[in-house]
N, C-alpha and C positions, 0 to 999 in steps of 0.2 A: 534430543529430548522433545516430546510432543507437547504442545501447548493448546489450550482451548481459548480461542480468541472471541471476542464479541463481534468483531468484523475482520474479514480476510479480503483484501483487494488483491486480485490475482492478475499477473501478466502485464502490468502497465509499464511504460517507459518512465522510470523514476529518476528525477534530476536531484542529485545530491551534491554537496561541494567538490567531490572528486569526478563529477561528470554524470553522464546518463547510462543507465543500465536497465535491463528488463528484470524487474524484481517483483516479489509479492511483499505486502505490507500487512503486518499483524497489529490489531488495535484492540486494547482492553481499556475499559473506563474512559474512552475518548482520547487516549494517548497512544502514539506509536511506540510499540515495544520491541518490534522486530522487523528487520528488513532482510530479504534473501529469498532463497528457493525454499519456501516454507508451505507450499500448496498442499502438502500431505497432511497438515494439521487440521484440527477441527475448529468450526467457527459457527456461532449462531446465525450469522449472515454472511454470504459470499458474494462479492461483486466481481464480475469479469471485466478487466480494464484493458483487454486486447485493443491495440490501435489507439490508446488514450495516453496522454501525458499527464504525469502527476508530479507536482513540485510541492513537496510538503513545506508547510509554513509560509507559503506565498499566497497573498490575497491579490487577485487581478481586478483592480478597480475599473478597468476599462470594459468589462463584460456587461452588456446592457440586455 
């Protein structure tokens, strides 16, 4: 099923409780709604996250 996301983050290394995987993240209304190989879906904005690490829900307080 195809979805229309507000934001699609493509190709990042995503850390979830089960470990790290290269996934896409679909976001609607500021909420994560889908993880997986969803890069064929449409989005208002698309971010390429190649070579980046994404840790949903974690805030790094040591970044200055």
